[in-house]
DOZA-252044 format. One record per residue (C-alpha): residue in three letters; x, y, z. Coordinates in steps of 0.001 Angstrom, whole numbers, plus 500000, padded with zeros to 6 digits. Layout:
alaXYZ ...
This chain:
met313704319464864325 asn317402318632865638 ala317369314777865508 gln319625314490868606 leu317248316535870773 ala313865315411869223 ala314316311640869086 ala311193309960870237 pro311754307090872848 ala311019303435872048 ala307922301655873314 asn308229301268877057 thr311263303412877371 pro310860306068880352 thr310795309622879288 ala313506312071880140 arg311303313565883093 glu310345310152884040 cys314303309221884200 leu314853312161886170 gln312095311466888590 gln313720308054889254 ala316948309715889820 gln315315312007892145 ala314125309315894199 lys317699307507893996 leu319290310810895470 lys316802311068898426 glu317350307209899206 ala321063307976898940 thr321174310849901107 asp318912309620903464 asn321184306465904036 leu323859308797904333 gln322269311002907008 arg321295307888908959 ile324985306493908978 his326292310106909658 asp323960310609912705 gln324560307211914106 arg328310307934913909 gln327788311412915543 lys325936309800918261 leu328690307535919007 leu331310310063918905 asp329092312495921215 phe328953309732923763 ala332671309354923675 leu332628313007925120 asn331036311861928340 pro334060311490930204 asp334997315117929699 ala331974316331931703 ile332635313852934663 lys336129314843934823 val335229318595935327 glu332897317263938206 leu335839315171939598 glu338348318071939423 ala335824320557941310 ala335483317651944086 arg339201317084944342 asn339798320698944399 glu337245321218947257 his339181318553949055 thr342285319984948541 ala340996323273949961 ala339984321588952937 leu343201319823953241 lys345167323217952966 ala342932324945955500 trp343462321643957951 ala347376322185957304 glu347375325897957874 ser345592325592961035 gly348207323274962640 ala347236319861961091 thr345547318751964324 gly343395315900964564 asp342457313899961241 ser342916315377957924 pro339644316060956476 thr338192312893954426 pro337821313138950473 pro334114314056949729 ala332009310999948874 ser331468312390945515 val335056311889944533 ala335107308063945004 lys331734307897943155 leu332877310150940475 glu336288308346939884 ala334201304906939531 lys331726306691937237 leu334676308009935330 ala336242304499935122 ile332953303210933613 ala332453306211931271 gln335895306231930026 arg335396302189928970 glu332036303156927422 ala333757306149925494 asp336486303918924134 ala334088301386922959 ala331810304077921476 asp334700305688919627 ala335686302330918259 ala332455301590917011 ala332152305317915479 his335267304466913583 ala334017301126912364 leu331213303074910422 asp334034305155908403 pro333896302520905564 ala330187302611905550 leu330052306469905467 ala332573306650902683 ala330496304001900818 ala327256306167901364 gln328958309226900419 gln330223307664897223 ala326479306377896427 ala325075309801897011 asp327621311558894823 ala326924309223892118 ala323126309604892573 leu323632313426892229 ala325856313196889353 glu322876310791887541 leu320425313226888445 lys322331316199886916 his322875314090883694 arg319187313201883596 arg318123316940884138 thr320365317688881205 his318264315364879123 val315066317174880118 leu316579320550879264 tyr317378319379875862 gln313479318392875479 ile312537321725876729 ala314923323475874125 ala314182321315871307 pro310756322769870321 met312044326224870900 ile315109325380868546 asp312591324004865973 glu310073326990866220 tyr313207329394865947 gln314675327819862640 gln311200327597861095 ala310691331341861947 ala314093332182860639 leu313476330117857402 lys310126331968857061 ala311764335538857778 asn314505334590855165 ser312096333849852228 leu309931336613853060 arg313113339208853247 glu314115337651849696 his310708337914848410 leu310312341540849546 leu313683342658847957 gly312711340846844835 leu309518343089844570 gly312126346086845557 his314236345172842514 val311432344841840247 gly309943347973841286 lys312736350158840523 asp311485349784836813 leu308057351110837636 leu309138354204839120 asp309087355845835823 glu305411354833835521 asn304451355802838982 arg306827357941841521 gly304364357031844254 leu305882353567844154 ser308984354956845864 gly306911354829849141 leu306535351177848637 ser310463351084848558 met310829352628851492 ala308409350371853270 ile310099347117851912 gly313650348933853023 asp312332349639856448 ala311052346053856866 ile314641344718855752 arg316043346846858217 phe313673346020861185 arg315887344679864007 pro313822343744867056 val315512343849870585 leu314562342315873869 glu312632344475876093 pro314573346198878903 gly315874343463881534 gly314698340764878971 ala318251339145878934 glu318483338803882495 ala314721337535882781 ser315788334858880368 arg318782333538882067 gln316668333761885535 ala314045331792883787 trp316748329166882992 arg318148329320886490 asp314785328870888066 val313839325584886077 ile317369324346886412 ala316886324629890186 asp313513323486890090 leu314146320264888022 gly316407319150890789 gly313377318296893181 asp310582318428890577 ala310455316562887453 ser307622318296885996 ala308946321938886128 glu308429324016883255 leu310352326839881777 gly308811330442882300 ala307860332209879106 ala310390333907876880 pro310868337748877154 ala308927340025874972 ser310753341812871813 val310415345578870970 asp310837347731868148 pro313985349966869145 asp313155352605866608 ala309594352864867511 arg309959356472868750 ile311843357382865734 arg309241356070863488 arg306163357275865371 pro306589361306864190 phe306666360052860585 leu304007357378860913 pro301286359165863233 his298751356569862629 ala301015353276862603 asp301105351219859752 thr297395351606858705 asp298221354880856767 arg301275353607855324 asp299157350387854290 thr296540352906852593 arg298912354944850603 ile300846351588849221 his297649350074848199 ala296671353326846263 asn300071353610844884 leu299799349735843662 arg296272350599842139 gly297693353619840347 ala300496351604839016 ala298040349036837781 
């Protein structure tokens, strides 16, 4: 097995998944803190908008007074001019207070900028650590598959060369038993055998990796889905010549071997 991928952790050393779980907890804590500061700052900024609503009310009250003055003037300006609505004075006083409150809220909101920047930096660092730890888990998921693939490749290569050895030796036996040509054909067929992924298998494999990568973002115990199946691309070509699959072929081969003996 690849030493880099399969190195066993020392005693009391957290596993890759445990480290990922810790990184997930750090990220949650960092993002919660970032959200808290952001919400606090936004609340102050929203409070700073209060004077705008009062200004709209005040403008409407002043427009009402202006319209009354215009009507009074157009009617000859006799008598006392219309007094401003009581709401104007109240709104002006309310606006003055709201403006001072808004200025204080705006200053307090901007005072949170350094804390917000620090919280964002901490969240970014926590996310980077999570991605780093997730990669370690992906290594551990891949390690046994790498080992299994290498062992299978070694075994397949050994069997291939062993079959080729019989194929070469068997040529000398053809004069004794022409039926051994079937064995040579079977060996050649096996050597040429190249399985392929089932239709859609490549995308299914990629999607399985996408899924586990996404799942590991929040679940340190997430596992990779099963590998796609492989099929014989020449199965339809072989079928007319091998109506009973490999059983009949094996029977003929064994019979030929017994005859050669």
